[in-house]
N, CA, C and O atoms as a Maestro MAE file, in Angstrom:
{
 s_m_m2io_version
 :::
 2.0.0
}

f_m_ct {
 s_m_title
 :::
 protein
 m_atom[336] {
  # First column is atom index #
  i_m_mmod_type
  r_m_x_coord
  r_m_y_coord
  r_m_z_coord
  i_m_residue_number
  s_m_chain_name
  s_m_pdb_residue_name
  s_m_pdb_atom_name
  i_m_atomic_number
  :::
  1 25 7.889 22.313 17.918 1 A "MET " " N  " 7
  2 3 7.391 20.958 18.217 1 A "MET " " CA " 6
  3 2 5.999 21.027 18.822 1 A "MET " " C  " 6
  4 15 5.710 21.877 19.663 1 A "MET " " O  " 8
  5 25 5.159 20.131 18.385 2 A "ARG " " N  " 7
  6 3 3.767 20.062 18.880 2 A "ARG " " CA " 6
  7 2 3.498 18.637 19.326 2 A "ARG " " C  " 6
  8 15 4.119 17.691 18.842 2 A "ARG " " O  " 8
  9 25 2.561 18.497 20.257 3 A "LYS " " N  " 7
  10 3 2.190 17.189 20.817 3 A "LYS " " CA " 6
  11 2 0.860 16.744 20.232 3 A "LYS " " C  " 6
  12 15 -0.113 17.497 20.227 3 A "LYS " " O  " 8
  13 25 0.829 15.526 19.745 4 A "CYS " " N  " 7
  14 3 -0.404 14.931 19.208 4 A "CYS " " CA " 6
  15 2 -1.363 14.637 20.380 4 A "CYS " " C  " 6
  16 15 -0.950 14.045 21.377 4 A "CYS " " O  " 8
  17 25 -2.628 15.045 20.266 5 A "VAL " " N  " 7
  18 3 -3.578 14.789 21.339 5 A "VAL " " CA " 6
  19 2 -4.085 13.349 21.296 5 A "VAL " " C  " 6
  20 15 -4.802 12.924 22.202 5 A "VAL " " O  " 8
  21 25 -3.723 12.593 20.258 6 A "GLY " " N  " 7
  22 3 -4.065 11.175 20.166 6 A "GLY " " CA " 6
  23 2 -3.043 10.267 20.755 6 A "GLY " " C  " 6
  24 15 -3.325 9.569 21.729 6 A "GLY " " O  " 8
  25 25 -1.823 10.252 20.180 7 A "CYS " " N  " 7
  26 3 -0.791 9.327 20.613 7 A "CYS " " CA " 6
  27 2 0.147 9.960 21.646 7 A "CYS " " C  " 6
  28 15 0.797 9.238 22.402 7 A "CYS " " O  " 8
  29 25 0.232 11.313 21.693 8 A "GLY " " N  " 7
  30 3 1.101 11.961 22.674 8 A "GLY " " CA " 6
  31 2 2.494 12.173 22.157 8 A "GLY " " C  " 6
  32 15 3.338 12.660 22.908 8 A "GLY " " O  " 8
  33 25 2.793 11.837 20.909 9 A "GLU " " N  " 7
  34 3 4.150 12.025 20.382 9 A "GLU " " CA " 6
  35 2 4.401 13.478 20.033 9 A "GLU " " C  " 6
  36 15 3.496 14.191 19.601 9 A "GLU " " O  " 8
  37 25 5.637 13.909 20.225 10 A "MET " " N  " 7
  38 3 6.038 15.255 19.837 10 A "MET " " CA " 6
  39 2 6.595 15.201 18.405 10 A "MET " " C  " 6
  40 15 7.464 14.388 18.089 10 A "MET " " O  " 8
  41 25 6.070 16.086 17.555 11 A "LYS " " N  " 7
  42 3 6.512 16.145 16.163 11 A "LYS " " CA " 6
  43 2 6.588 17.584 15.723 11 A "LYS " " C  " 6
  44 15 6.081 18.486 16.389 11 A "LYS " " O  " 8
  45 25 7.243 17.788 14.570 12 A "ASN " " N  " 7
  46 3 7.281 19.098 13.968 12 A "ASN " " CA " 6
  47 2 5.880 19.523 13.548 12 A "ASN " " C  " 6
  48 15 5.081 18.703 13.096 12 A "ASN " " O  " 8
  49 25 5.593 20.802 13.700 13 A "LYS " " N  " 7
  50 3 4.278 21.363 13.358 13 A "LYS " " CA " 6
  51 2 3.829 21.004 11.965 13 A "LYS " " C  " 6
  52 15 2.655 20.698 11.757 13 A "LYS " " O  " 8
  53 25 4.729 21.034 11.007 14 A "LYS " " N  " 7
  54 3 4.382 20.750 9.604 14 A "LYS " " CA " 6
  55 2 4.033 19.254 9.342 14 A "LYS " " C  " 6
  56 15 3.452 18.918 8.311 14 A "LYS " " O  " 8
  57 25 4.387 18.405 10.261 15 A "GLU " " N  " 7
  58 3 4.101 16.996 10.125 15 A "GLU " " CA " 6
  59 2 2.768 16.607 10.754 15 A "GLU " " C  " 6
  60 15 2.433 15.424 10.822 15 A "GLU " " O  " 8
  61 25 2.011 17.595 11.210 16 A "MET " " N  " 7
  62 3 0.769 17.326 11.940 16 A "MET " " CA " 6
  63 2 -0.399 18.099 11.334 16 A "MET " " C  " 6
  64 15 -0.228 19.077 10.607 16 A "MET " " O  " 8
  65 25 -1.581 17.618 11.666 17 A "LEU " " N  " 7
  66 3 -2.831 18.223 11.200 17 A "LEU " " CA " 6
  67 2 -3.397 19.004 12.371 17 A "LEU " " C  " 6
  68 15 -3.408 18.505 13.496 17 A "LEU " " O  " 8
  69 25 -3.866 20.216 12.129 18 A "ARG " " N  " 7
  70 3 -4.384 21.080 13.184 18 A "ARG " " CA " 6
  71 2 -5.901 21.052 13.154 18 A "ARG " " C  " 6
  72 15 -6.514 21.192 12.096 18 A "ARG " " O  " 8
  73 25 -6.502 20.871 14.316 19 A "VAL " " N  " 7
  74 3 -7.937 20.992 14.485 19 A "VAL " " CA " 6
  75 2 -8.177 22.308 15.202 19 A "VAL " " C  " 6
  76 15 -7.595 22.567 16.256 19 A "VAL " " O  " 8
  77 25 -9.047 23.146 14.621 20 A "ILE " " N  " 7
  78 3 -9.261 24.470 15.249 20 A "ILE " " CA " 6
  79 2 -10.706 24.633 15.715 20 A "ILE " " C  " 6
  80 15 -11.629 24.008 15.193 20 A "ILE " " O  " 8
  81 25 -10.863 25.489 16.705 21 A "HIS " " N  " 7
  82 3 -12.165 25.911 17.178 21 A "HIS " " CA " 6
  83 2 -12.253 27.407 16.946 21 A "HIS " " C  " 6
  84 15 -11.509 28.176 17.555 21 A "HIS " " O  " 8
  85 25 -13.148 27.824 16.080 22 A "THR " " N  " 7
  86 3 -13.255 29.230 15.688 22 A "THR " " CA " 6
  87 2 -14.100 29.998 16.657 22 A "THR " " C  " 6
  88 15 -14.781 29.411 17.498 22 A "THR " " O  " 8
  89 25 -14.066 31.321 16.551 23 A "LYS " " N  " 7
  90 3 -14.892 32.169 17.394 23 A "LYS " " CA " 6
  91 2 -16.365 31.943 17.157 23 A "LYS " " C  " 6
  92 15 -17.182 32.195 18.042 23 A "LYS " " O  " 8
  93 25 -16.721 31.467 15.960 24 A "GLU " " N  " 7
  94 3 -18.132 31.179 15.618 24 A "GLU " " CA " 6
  95 2 -18.597 29.878 16.223 24 A "GLU " " C  " 6
  96 15 -19.781 29.553 16.139 24 A "GLU " " O  " 8
  97 25 -17.694 29.119 16.836 25 A "GLY " " N  " 7
  98 3 -18.044 27.853 17.488 25 A "GLY " " CA " 6
  99 2 -17.889 26.645 16.592 25 A "GLY " " C  " 6
  100 15 -18.337 25.554 16.946 25 A "GLY " " O  " 8
  101 25 -17.269 26.813 15.449 26 A "GLU " " N  " 7
  102 3 -17.062 25.688 14.523 26 A "GLU " " CA " 6
  103 2 -15.771 24.936 14.843 26 A "GLU " " C  " 6
  104 15 -14.813 25.531 15.336 26 A "GLU " " O  " 8
  105 25 -15.743 23.643 14.568 27 A "PHE " " N  " 7
  106 3 -14.549 22.861 14.651 27 A "PHE " " CA " 6
  107 2 -14.138 22.502 13.226 27 A "PHE " " C  " 6
  108 15 -14.945 21.925 12.497 27 A "PHE " " O  " 8
  109 25 -12.927 22.816 12.803 28 A "LEU " " N  " 7
  110 3 -12.455 22.578 11.446 28 A "LEU " " CA " 6
  111 2 -11.088 21.955 11.458 28 A "LEU " " C  " 6
  112 15 -10.326 22.104 12.413 28 A "LEU " " O  " 8
  113 25 -10.776 21.232 10.352 29 A "LEU " " N  " 7
  114 3 -9.410 20.769 10.156 29 A "LEU " " CA " 6
  115 2 -8.655 21.815 9.392 29 A "LEU " " C  " 6
  116 15 -9.165 22.356 8.411 29 A "LEU " " O  " 8
  117 25 -7.457 22.114 9.814 30 A "ASP " " N  " 7
  118 3 -6.626 23.143 9.179 30 A "ASP " " CA " 6
  119 2 -5.310 22.502 8.755 30 A "ASP " " C  " 6
  120 15 -4.352 22.415 9.523 30 A "ASP " " O  " 8
  121 25 -5.304 22.055 7.495 31 A "ALA " " N  " 7
  122 3 -4.072 21.398 6.965 31 A "ALA " " CA " 6
  123 2 -2.990 22.407 6.779 31 A "ALA " " C  " 6
  124 15 -1.817 22.034 6.805 31 A "ALA " " O  " 8
  125 25 -3.307 23.679 6.591 32 A "THR " " N  " 7
  126 3 -2.271 24.733 6.345 32 A "THR " " CA " 6
  127 2 -1.640 25.203 7.642 32 A "THR " " C  " 6
  128 15 -0.496 25.656 7.628 32 A "THR " " O  " 8
  129 25 -2.337 25.113 8.754 33 A "GLY " " N  " 7
  130 3 -1.824 25.577 10.016 33 A "GLY " " CA " 6
  131 2 -1.889 27.084 10.169 33 A "GLY " " C  " 6
  132 15 -1.232 27.642 11.047 33 A "GLY " " O  " 8
  133 25 -2.674 27.757 9.326 34 A "ARG " " N  " 7
  134 3 -2.664 29.238 9.317 34 A "ARG " " CA " 6
  135 2 -4.011 29.844 9.654 34 A "ARG " " C  " 6
  136 15 -4.101 31.061 9.817 34 A "ARG " " O  " 8
  137 25 -5.053 29.054 9.762 35 A "LYS " " N  " 7
  138 3 -6.370 29.639 10.055 35 A "LYS " " CA " 6
  139 2 -6.453 30.145 11.480 35 A "LYS " " C  " 6
  140 15 -5.764 29.639 12.366 35 A "LYS " " O  " 8
  141 25 -7.300 31.149 11.707 36 A "ASN " " N  " 7
  142 3 -7.488 31.689 13.032 36 A "ASN " " CA " 6
  143 2 -8.298 30.764 13.884 36 A "ASN " " C  " 6
  144 15 -9.214 30.108 13.388 36 A "ASN " " O  " 8
  145 25 -7.986 30.691 15.159 37 A "GLY " " N  " 7
  146 3 -8.739 29.876 16.108 37 A "GLY " " CA " 6
  147 2 -7.819 29.110 17.018 37 A "GLY " " C  " 6
  148 15 -6.624 28.981 16.752 37 A "GLY " " O  " 8
  149 25 -8.388 28.596 18.105 38 A "ARG " " N  " 7
  150 3 -7.665 27.779 19.041 38 A "ARG " " CA " 6
  151 2 -7.386 26.445 18.415 38 A "ARG " " C  " 6
  152 15 -8.284 25.846 17.823 38 A "ARG " " O  " 8
  153 25 -6.153 25.950 18.526 39 A "GLY " " N  " 7
  154 3 -5.793 24.751 17.825 39 A "GLY " " CA " 6
  155 2 -5.302 23.622 18.706 39 A "GLY " " C  " 6
  156 15 -4.756 23.835 19.788 39 A "GLY " " O  " 8
  157 25 -5.519 22.386 18.199 40 A "ALA " " N  " 7
  158 3 -4.971 21.191 18.799 40 A "ALA " " CA " 6
  159 2 -4.398 20.397 17.615 40 A "ALA " " C  " 6
  160 15 -4.894 20.512 16.494 40 A "ALA " " O  " 8
  161 25 -3.377 19.610 17.858 41 A "TYR " " N  " 7
  162 3 -2.655 18.918 16.775 41 A "TYR " " CA " 6
  163 2 -2.866 17.427 16.822 41 A "TYR " " C  " 6
  164 15 -2.943 16.829 17.895 41 A "TYR " " O  " 8
  165 25 -2.961 16.828 15.641 42 A "LEU " " N  " 7
  166 3 -3.059 15.368 15.466 42 A "LEU " " CA " 6
  167 2 -2.093 14.928 14.384 42 A "LEU " " C  " 6
  168 15 -1.806 15.670 13.444 42 A "LEU " " O  " 8
  169 25 -1.596 13.711 14.530 43 A "CYS " " N  " 7
  170 3 -0.768 13.103 13.457 43 A "CYS " " CA " 6
  171 2 -1.709 12.866 12.257 43 A "CYS " " C  " 6
  172 15 -2.929 12.800 12.411 43 A "CYS " " O  " 8
  173 25 -1.118 12.743 11.082 44 A "PHE " " N  " 7
  174 3 -1.890 12.470 9.878 44 A "PHE " " CA " 6
  175 2 -2.296 10.997 9.823 44 A "PHE " " C  " 6
  176 15 -2.060 10.331 8.815 44 A "PHE " " O  " 8
  177 25 -2.893 10.493 10.873 45 A "SER " " N  " 7
  178 3 -3.318 9.121 10.869 45 A "SER " " CA " 6
  179 2 -4.671 8.971 11.512 45 A "SER " " C  " 6
  180 15 -4.997 9.649 12.487 45 A "SER " " O  " 8
  181 25 -5.433 8.095 10.965 46 A "ARG " " N  " 7
  182 3 -6.785 7.858 11.466 46 A "ARG " " CA " 6
  183 2 -6.697 7.251 12.882 46 A "ARG " " C  " 6
  184 15 -7.556 7.530 13.718 46 A "ARG " " O  " 8
  185 25 -5.676 6.429 13.158 47 A "ASP " " N  " 7
  186 3 -5.534 5.833 14.459 47 A "ASP " " CA " 6
  187 2 -5.389 6.889 15.555 47 A "ASP " " C  " 6
  188 15 -5.974 6.774 16.632 47 A "ASP " " O  " 8
  189 25 -4.594 7.920 15.256 48 A "CYS " " N  " 7
  190 3 -4.420 8.990 16.245 48 A "CYS " " CA " 6
  191 2 -5.713 9.745 16.461 48 A "CYS " " C  " 6
  192 15 -6.009 10.148 17.586 48 A "CYS " " O  " 8
  193 25 -6.497 9.950 15.400 49 A "PHE " " N  " 7
  194 3 -7.787 10.596 15.527 49 A "PHE " " CA " 6
  195 2 -8.706 9.794 16.430 49 A "PHE " " C  " 6
  196 15 -9.375 10.350 17.301 49 A "PHE " " O  " 8
  197 25 -8.736 8.455 16.217 50 A "LEU " " N  " 7
  198 3 -9.610 7.585 17.022 50 A "LEU " " CA " 6
  199 2 -9.148 7.572 18.465 50 A "LEU " " C  " 6
  200 15 -9.970 7.539 19.381 50 A "LEU " " O  " 8
  201 25 -7.828 7.596 18.680 51 A "LYS " " N  " 7
  202 3 -7.334 7.658 20.073 51 A "LYS " " CA " 6
  203 2 -7.746 8.968 20.743 51 A "LYS " " C  " 6
  204 15 -8.125 8.978 21.914 51 A "LYS " " O  " 8
  205 25 -7.670 10.078 19.996 52 A "ALA " " N  " 7
  206 3 -8.050 11.354 20.532 52 A "ALA " " CA " 6
  207 2 -9.523 11.388 20.926 52 A "ALA " " C  " 6
  208 15 -9.895 12.000 21.928 52 A "ALA " " O  " 8
  209 25 -10.360 10.721 20.121 53 A "VAL " " N  " 7
  210 3 -11.800 10.636 20.431 53 A "VAL " " CA " 6
  211 2 -11.974 9.785 21.701 53 A "VAL " " C  " 6
  212 15 -12.714 10.160 22.611 53 A "VAL " " O  " 8
  213 25 -11.307 8.675 21.747 54 A "LYS " " N  " 7
  214 3 -11.467 7.726 22.850 54 A "LYS " " CA " 6
  215 2 -10.978 8.326 24.188 54 A "LYS " " C  " 6
  216 15 -11.653 8.210 25.211 54 A "LYS " " O  " 8
  217 25 -9.803 8.964 24.160 55 A "ASN " " N  " 7
  218 3 -9.234 9.478 25.402 55 A "ASN " " CA " 6
  219 2 -9.652 10.961 25.654 55 A "ASN " " C  " 6
  220 15 -9.161 11.600 26.584 55 A "ASN " " O  " 8
  221 25 -10.545 11.470 24.827 56 A "LYS " " N  " 7
  222 3 -11.081 12.837 24.941 56 A "LYS " " CA " 6
  223 2 -9.981 13.898 24.898 56 A "LYS " " C  " 6
  224 15 -10.068 14.924 25.572 56 A "LYS " " O  " 8
  225 25 -8.947 13.638 24.098 57 A "GLY " " N  " 7
  226 3 -7.833 14.577 23.956 57 A "GLY " " CA " 6
  227 2 -8.258 15.899 23.382 57 A "GLY " " C  " 6
  228 15 -7.774 16.943 23.819 57 A "GLY " " O  " 8
  229 25 -9.149 15.886 22.414 58 A "LEU " " N  " 7
  230 3 -9.627 17.132 21.836 58 A "LEU " " CA " 6
  231 2 -10.480 17.918 22.831 58 A "LEU " " C  " 6
  232 15 -10.379 19.142 22.912 58 A "LEU " " O  " 8
  233 25 -11.309 17.219 23.574 59 A "GLU " " N  " 7
  234 3 -12.128 17.883 24.571 59 A "GLU " " CA " 6
  235 2 -11.273 18.565 25.658 59 A "GLU " " C  " 6
  236 15 -11.599 19.660 26.114 59 A "GLU " " O  " 8
  237 25 -10.192 17.910 26.058 60 A "ARG " " N  " 7
  238 3 -9.298 18.505 27.044 60 A "ARG " " CA " 6
  239 2 -8.586 19.729 26.463 60 A "ARG " " C  " 6
  240 15 -8.416 20.731 27.157 60 A "ARG " " O  " 8
  241 25 -8.170 19.656 25.203 61 A "SER " " N  " 7
  242 3 -7.487 20.777 24.583 61 A "SER " " CA " 6
  243 2 -8.376 21.997 24.449 61 A "SER " " C  " 6
  244 15 -7.930 23.126 24.654 61 A "SER " " O  " 8
  245 25 -9.634 21.769 24.104 62 A "PHE " " N  " 7
  246 3 -10.548 22.900 23.904 62 A "PHE " " CA " 6
  247 2 -11.342 23.243 25.184 62 A "PHE " " C  " 6
  248 15 -12.089 24.222 25.208 62 A "PHE " " O  " 8
  249 25 -11.180 22.455 26.213 63 A "LYS " " N  " 7
  250 3 -11.865 22.682 27.497 63 A "LYS " " CA " 6
  251 2 -13.362 22.781 27.368 63 A "LYS " " C  " 6
  252 15 -14.012 23.623 27.988 63 A "LYS " " O  " 8
  253 25 -13.900 21.889 26.534 64 A "GLN " " N  " 7
  254 3 -15.354 21.811 26.377 64 A "GLN " " CA " 6
  255 2 -15.731 20.504 25.753 64 A "GLN " " C  " 6
  256 15 -14.895 19.834 25.146 64 A "GLN " " O  " 8
  257 25 -17.010 20.122 25.897 65 A "ALA " " N  " 7
  258 3 -17.501 18.896 25.289 65 A "ALA " " CA " 6
  259 2 -17.657 19.109 23.794 65 A "ALA " " C  " 6
  260 15 -17.995 20.204 23.343 65 A "ALA " " O  " 8
  261 25 -17.406 18.047 23.025 66 A "ILE " " N  " 7
  262 3 -17.517 18.154 21.574 66 A "ILE " " CA " 6
  263 2 -18.615 17.175 21.134 66 A "ILE " " C  " 6
  264 15 -18.563 15.983 21.437 66 A "ILE " " O  " 8
  265 25 -19.605 17.707 20.415 67 A "PRO " " N  " 7
  266 3 -20.723 16.817 19.976 67 A "PRO " " CA " 6
  267 2 -20.260 15.749 18.997 67 A "PRO " " C  " 6
  268 15 -19.271 15.925 18.286 67 A "PRO " " O  " 8
  269 25 -21.001 14.624 18.971 68 A "ASN " " N  " 7
  270 3 -20.656 13.510 18.103 68 A "ASN " " CA " 6
  271 2 -20.671 13.918 16.633 68 A "ASN " " C  " 6
  272 15 -19.877 13.409 15.842 68 A "ASN " " O  " 8
  273 25 -21.565 14.831 16.262 69 A "GLU " " N  " 7
  274 3 -21.656 15.270 14.864 69 A "GLU " " CA " 6
  275 2 -20.327 15.899 14.416 69 A "GLU " " C  " 6
  276 15 -19.913 15.745 13.267 69 A "GLU " " O  " 8
  277 25 -19.682 16.595 15.323 70 A "VAL " " N  " 7
  278 3 -18.426 17.256 15.002 70 A "VAL " " CA " 6
  279 2 -17.338 16.175 14.765 70 A "VAL " " C  " 6
  280 15 -16.540 16.298 13.835 70 A "VAL " " O  " 8
  281 25 -17.310 15.146 15.585 71 A "TYR " " N  " 7
  282 3 -16.362 14.040 15.405 71 A "TYR " " CA " 6
  283 2 -16.570 13.381 14.036 71 A "TYR " " C  " 6
  284 15 -15.610 13.082 13.326 71 A "TYR " " O  " 8
  285 25 -17.838 13.162 13.681 72 A "GLU " " N  " 7
  286 3 -18.166 12.531 12.421 72 A "GLU " " CA " 6
  287 2 -17.707 13.406 11.248 72 A "GLU " " C  " 6
  288 15 -17.160 12.903 10.266 72 A "GLU " " O  " 8
  289 25 -17.936 14.716 11.361 73 A "GLN " " N  " 7
  290 3 -17.508 15.637 10.297 73 A "GLN " " CA " 6
  291 2 -15.995 15.678 10.174 73 A "GLN " " C  " 6
  292 15 -15.464 15.694 9.064 73 A "GLN " " O  " 8
  293 25 -15.287 15.694 11.313 74 A "LEU " " N  " 7
  294 3 -13.820 15.714 11.302 74 A "LEU " " CA " 6
  295 2 -13.288 14.440 10.696 74 A "LEU " " C  " 6
  296 15 -12.294 14.467 9.969 74 A "LEU " " O  " 8
  297 25 -13.943 13.300 10.987 75 A "GLU " " N  " 7
  298 3 -13.491 12.023 10.462 75 A "GLU " " CA " 6
  299 2 -13.626 11.990 8.935 75 A "GLU " " C  " 6
  300 15 -12.746 11.472 8.247 75 A "GLU " " O  " 8
  301 25 -14.736 12.548 8.399 76 A "LYS " " N  " 7
  302 3 -14.928 12.587 6.940 76 A "LYS " " CA " 6
  303 2 -13.882 13.490 6.302 76 A "LYS " " C  " 6
  304 15 -13.324 13.150 5.259 76 A "LYS " " O  " 8
  305 25 -13.607 14.655 6.929 77 A "GLU " " N  " 7
  306 3 -12.606 15.566 6.404 77 A "GLU " " CA " 6
  307 2 -11.202 14.910 6.403 77 A "GLU " " C  " 6
  308 15 -10.419 15.084 5.469 77 A "GLU " " O  " 8
  309 25 -10.921 14.165 7.462 78 A "MET " " N  " 7
  310 3 -9.621 13.525 7.577 78 A "MET " " CA " 6
  311 2 -9.463 12.443 6.490 78 A "MET " " C  " 6
  312 15 -8.378 12.279 5.932 78 A "MET " " O  " 8
  313 25 -10.512 11.734 6.206 79 A "GLU " " N  " 7
  314 3 -10.474 10.711 5.128 79 A "GLU " " CA " 6
  315 2 -10.181 11.379 3.773 79 A "GLU " " C  " 6
  316 15 -9.429 10.845 2.958 79 A "GLU " " O  " 8
  317 25 -10.784 12.547 3.549 80 A "GLN " " N  " 7
  318 3 -10.550 13.264 2.314 80 A "GLN " " CA " 6
  319 2 -9.077 13.701 2.194 80 A "GLN " " C  " 6
  320 15 -8.475 13.600 1.125 80 A "GLN " " O  " 8
  321 25 -8.526 14.174 3.283 81 A "ILE " " N  " 7
  322 3 -7.143 14.624 3.291 81 A "ILE " " CA " 6
  323 2 -6.194 13.436 3.033 81 A "ILE " " C  " 6
  324 15 -5.208 13.564 2.306 81 A "ILE " " O  " 8
  325 25 -6.509 12.287 3.638 82 A "GLU " " N  " 7
  326 3 -5.659 11.107 3.457 82 A "GLU " " CA " 6
  327 2 -5.677 10.600 2.008 82 A "GLU " " C  " 6
  328 15 -4.681 10.061 1.524 82 A "GLU " " O  " 8
  329 25 -6.807 10.776 1.323 83 A "THR " " N  " 7
  330 3 -6.879 10.267 -0.048 83 A "THR " " CA " 6
  331 2 -6.225 11.230 -1.054 83 A "THR " " C  " 6
  332 15 -5.935 10.828 -2.180 83 A "THR " " O  " 8
  333 25 -5.995 12.464 -0.676 84 A "GLU " " N  " 7
  334 3 -5.350 13.447 -1.590 84 A "GLU " " CA " 6
  335 2 -3.888 13.206 -1.765 84 A "GLU " " C  " 6
  336 15 -3.224 13.943 -2.494 84 A "GLU " " O  " 8
  :::
 }
 m_bond[335] {
  # First column is bond index #
  i_m_from
  i_m_to
  i_m_order
  :::
  1 1 2 1
  2 2 3 1
  3 3 4 2
  4 3 5 1
  5 5 6 1
  6 6 7 1
  7 7 8 2
  8 7 9 1
  9 9 10 1
  10 10 11 1
  11 11 12 2
  12 11 13 1
  13 13 14 1
  14 14 15 1
  15 15 16 2
  16 15 17 1
  17 17 18 1
  18 18 19 1
  19 19 20 2
  20 19 21 1
  21 21 22 1
  22 22 23 1
  23 23 24 2
  24 23 25 1
  25 25 26 1
  26 26 27 1
  27 27 28 2
  28 27 29 1
  29 29 30 1
  30 30 31 1
  31 31 32 2
  32 31 33 1
  33 33 34 1
  34 34 35 1
  35 35 36 2
  36 35 37 1
  37 37 38 1
  38 38 39 1
  39 39 40 2
  40 39 41 1
  41 41 42 1
  42 42 43 1
  43 43 44 2
  44 43 45 1
  45 45 46 1
  46 46 47 1
  47 47 48 2
  48 47 49 1
  49 49 50 1
  50 50 51 1
  51 51 52 2
  52 51 53 1
  53 53 54 1
  54 54 55 1
  55 55 56 2
  56 55 57 1
  57 57 58 1
  58 58 59 1
  59 59 60 2
  60 59 61 1
  61 61 62 1
  62 62 63 1
  63 63 64 2
  64 63 65 1
  65 65 66 1
  66 66 67 1
  67 67 68 2
  68 67 69 1
  69 69 70 1
  70 70 71 1
  71 71 72 2
  72 71 73 1
  73 73 74 1
  74 74 75 1
  75 75 76 2
  76 75 77 1
  77 77 78 1
  78 78 79 1
  79 79 80 2
  80 79 81 1
  81 81 82 1
  82 82 83 1
  83 83 84 2
  84 83 85 1
  85 85 86 1
  86 86 87 1
  87 87 88 2
  88 87 89 1
  89 89 90 1
  90 90 91 1
  91 91 92 2
  92 91 93 1
  93 93 94 1
  94 94 95 1
  95 95 96 2
  96 95 97 1
  97 97 98 1
  98 98 99 1
  99 99 100 2
  100 99 101 1
  101 101 102 1
  102 102 103 1
  103 103 104 2
  104 103 105 1
  105 105 106 1
  106 106 107 1
  107 107 108 2
  108 107 109 1
  109 109 110 1
  110 110 111 1
  111 111 112 2
  112 111 113 1
  113 113 114 1
  114 114 115 1
  115 115 116 2
  116 115 117 1
  117 117 118 1
  118 118 119 1
  119 119 120 2
  120 119 121 1
  121 121 122 1
  122 122 123 1
  123 123 124 2
  124 123 125 1
  125 125 126 1
  126 126 127 1
  127 127 128 2
  128 127 129 1
  129 129 130 1
  130 130 131 1
  131 131 132 2
  132 131 133 1
  133 133 134 1
  134 134 135 1
  135 135 136 2
  136 135 137 1
  137 137 138 1
  138 138 139 1
  139 139 140 2
  140 139 141 1
  141 141 142 1
  142 142 143 1
  143 143 144 2
  144 143 145 1
  145 145 146 1
  146 146 147 1
  147 147 148 2
  148 147 149 1
  149 149 150 1
  150 150 151 1
  151 151 152 2
  152 151 153 1
  153 153 154 1
  154 154 155 1
  155 155 156 2
  156 155 157 1
  157 157 158 1
  158 158 159 1
  159 159 160 2
  160 159 161 1
  161 161 162 1
  162 162 163 1
  163 163 164 2
  164 163 165 1
  165 165 166 1
  166 166 167 1
  167 167 168 2
  168 167 169 1
  169 169 170 1
  170 170 171 1
  171 171 172 2
  172 171 173 1
  173 173 174 1
  174 174 175 1
  175 175 176 2
  176 175 177 1
  177 177 178 1
  178 178 179 1
  179 179 180 2
  180 179 181 1
  181 181 182 1
  182 182 183 1
  183 183 184 2
  184 183 185 1
  185 185 186 1
  186 186 187 1
  187 187 188 2
  188 187 189 1
  189 189 190 1
  190 190 191 1
  191 191 192 2
  192 191 193 1
  193 193 194 1
  194 194 195 1
  195 195 196 2
  196 195 197 1
  197 197 198 1
  198 198 199 1
  199 199 200 2
  200 199 201 1
  201 201 202 1
  202 202 203 1
  203 203 204 2
  204 203 205 1
  205 205 206 1
  206 206 207 1
  207 207 208 2
  208 207 209 1
  209 209 210 1
  210 210 211 1
  211 211 212 2
  212 211 213 1
  213 213 214 1
  214 214 215 1
  215 215 216 2
  216 215 217 1
  217 217 218 1
  218 218 219 1
  219 219 220 2
  220 219 221 1
  221 221 222 1
  222 222 223 1
  223 223 224 2
  224 223 225 1
  225 225 226 1
  226 226 227 1
  227 227 228 2
  228 227 229 1
  229 229 230 1
  230 230 231 1
  231 231 232 2
  232 231 233 1
  233 233 234 1
  234 234 235 1
  235 235 236 2
  236 235 237 1
  237 237 238 1
  238 238 239 1
  239 239 240 2
  240 239 241 1
  241 241 242 1
  242 242 243 1
  243 243 244 2
  244 243 245 1
  245 245 246 1
  246 246 247 1
  247 247 248 2
  248 247 249 1
  249 249 250 1
  250 250 251 1
  251 251 252 2
  252 251 253 1
  253 253 254 1
  254 254 255 1
  255 255 256 2
  256 255 257 1
  257 257 258 1
  258 258 259 1
  259 259 260 2
  260 259 261 1
  261 261 262 1
  262 262 263 1
  263 263 264 2
  264 263 265 1
  265 265 266 1
  266 266 267 1
  267 267 268 2
  268 267 269 1
  269 269 270 1
  270 270 271 1
  271 271 272 2
  272 271 273 1
  273 273 274 1
  274 274 275 1
  275 275 276 2
  276 275 277 1
  277 277 278 1
  278 278 279 1
  279 279 280 2
  280 279 281 1
  281 281 282 1
  282 282 283 1
  283 283 284 2
  284 283 285 1
  285 285 286 1
  286 286 287 1
  287 287 288 2
  288 287 289 1
  289 289 290 1
  290 290 291 1
  291 291 292 2
  292 291 293 1
  293 293 294 1
  294 294 295 1
  295 295 296 2
  296 295 297 1
  297 297 298 1
  298 298 299 1
  299 299 300 2
  300 299 301 1
  301 301 302 1
  302 302 303 1
  303 303 304 2
  304 303 305 1
  305 305 306 1
  306 306 307 1
  307 307 308 2
  308 307 309 1
  309 309 310 1
  310 310 311 1
  311 311 312 2
  312 311 313 1
  313 313 314 1
  314 314 315 1
  315 315 316 2
  316 315 317 1
  317 317 318 1
  318 318 319 1
  319 319 320 2
  320 319 321 1
  321 321 322 1
  322 322 323 1
  323 323 324 2
  324 323 325 1
  325 325 326 1
  326 326 327 1
  327 327 328 2
  328 327 329 1
  329 329 330 1
  330 330 331 1
  331 331 332 2
  332 331 333 1
  333 333 334 1
  334 334 335 1
  335 335 336 2
  :::
 }
}
């Protein structure tokens, strides 16, 4: 079970989207849940993503500030995943 950093609900790992921070300093969406890096979990919903941005859930999980460009990139990637 994993906790969504947006809504705070506990769900099965496979029902959630993983956001990772790699050693190279990149933030990526990991739909497979298998990429290397520190991870935080979000529900597959744009609302949860927006809540995580608003309440700084991702920043708390990664213990660092996240630039706005990263949020914009993650939002675009999330839209692509939702349309697939």
